[in-house]
N, C-alpha and C positions, 0 to 999 in steps of 0.2 A: 716842803718839798719842791722841787723844781719842776715846773712844767715841760713836757716835750714838746721843742718845736714841731710846728705842724708840718714843715719838711719831711722829717722823719716818720711822723706819723703817717704820712701818704705813703712814703718809700713802704713802712712795716705792712699797710694792707695791701699794697700792690703785690708784694712777695708774699703775703699768706694766700691773696686771692690766686694766683699763678700755682702756688703748692697744692690747692684745693682742687685746681682743674686739672691736675697732671698727677693724682694719686691714682697708681695700680691700674690704671685701664689699659695701659700699654701691653701689659703680661696677660691679662684675662682672655681665654678663647672665647669666641661667640659660639656656643654651645647650645645643644638642646635638651630640654629636660628627659630624664629617662627614669621610670619606677615600673616596681613590680612585686609580684608576690611570688616567695620560691616556697612550694609545695614538694614533699616529699611521700608518694602515694596518697596524696590528697590532705595531707596534713602540713601546716605550715612550718617552716625551719627556723628557727631563731638561732642567733648567732654564727649565721654562714657569710662566707666571703663570696662576692658574685664580680666576675671580671670579665669584660669587654674586652677584645683583641680585633684589630681589623682585620678582614680576610686578606685586603691586599696591604703591605705595608706603605704607609704615608697616605693612605686615604682613609682617614679617621684617627682617632685617639685613643689608645690603651685608658680604660677607666674603671673605677672599682666600687662596691658599694658593700653595707652590712646589712646583713636582716634583722629586724626589730623582733619583737616577741609577738607579732602577728605575723612574720614572715615578709614584710614590706622591704624592699631596698631601695635605695636612691643613688643613682652614679655621680661620682666627684671626679673628675679629670686635672691633673697637675698641667698646669700651664708653665710651659719651657720659659724661662726668663734668660734673657741674653745678656750676661754680665749684671744682670738683677736678680733678685729674688724672684722666685717661680710662685704663683698663686693656685689656688684650688679655685676651680670652676664647677659649679652643679651641672650635671648631665655630660654629654660627649658629643663630639662632631658628628654630622650625619654621614651614613656610611653602612656598609655590611660588615657584620662582625660577628665572632665564633665567640662563645661562652663557656666561662668555667664556675662552677659552685663548688666550694669546698668549706668542708666541715670533719674536722678529725679532733681526737683526744689522745694525747700521749700519758702513759700510765705503765707503773713498774708490773713486769710479769716476770716469776719465777723463773731462771735458767734449767732447762732441763738436764743437764748434766752437771751443774754447780750450786754452788749457794750462792751466785752471783744474781743481782737483780738487771735484767733487760728491759729497757724502756720498749713498750709496744704501741705502734699507732693503730687506733681503732678509728675506722672512716665511718662518721655518721652519716655523711651523704656519700654514696658508694663512690669508691677510687675511679670510675669510669667518667666521671664530670670532673675530676682533678685537671685535666689539660685541655686548653681551650680549642686546641686543633684536632683532639680525638673525642670530645664530649658528643658531639652529635647535635651540639645546641647550637642554633644561628638566628640572628635577627637583624633587621632592618631599622635604623634609626633615622626617623626622617625630620624634617623641619616641624617643631612645634611640639607639643606635650607627648612624650611617647610611653604607652603602659604596655610593659612586656612581662609578662607572666612567665615563670619558670617552673614548667611542671614536671618533675622527677618521678622516676621508677625505680624500686630498690632491686626488679628484677629484670 
């Protein structure tokens, strides 16, 4: 097996080092960590979608999270990639946000006037929390770790 000349080894190492130093960081937003627990009438909500939308467009970044079995969510924002692949970043940008929380199931329901089956959407989290602009839920994301509980009411 022939030995690789030292010149080519040096060039290969330089290229690898350059690539390692340039991977991915250009597209990742400098975000702040956001988490919290979603409850409905004091009970944790599993499997809900949480969406933070900036109150003022371009002053923040829309971010989403999903609740686990204890109602805990962590926000993630999609960093835009200019001609490159976008990357996910934890949290969101500092700013004022309106919030939506969604959880619904769709199931068959017999139609009253025929034998057709019609899909019916049943809201687990009340529909009033479905639209961030109308939900009444707001929060301020600040520098550092943010814990933002979302205490929802069914009535």
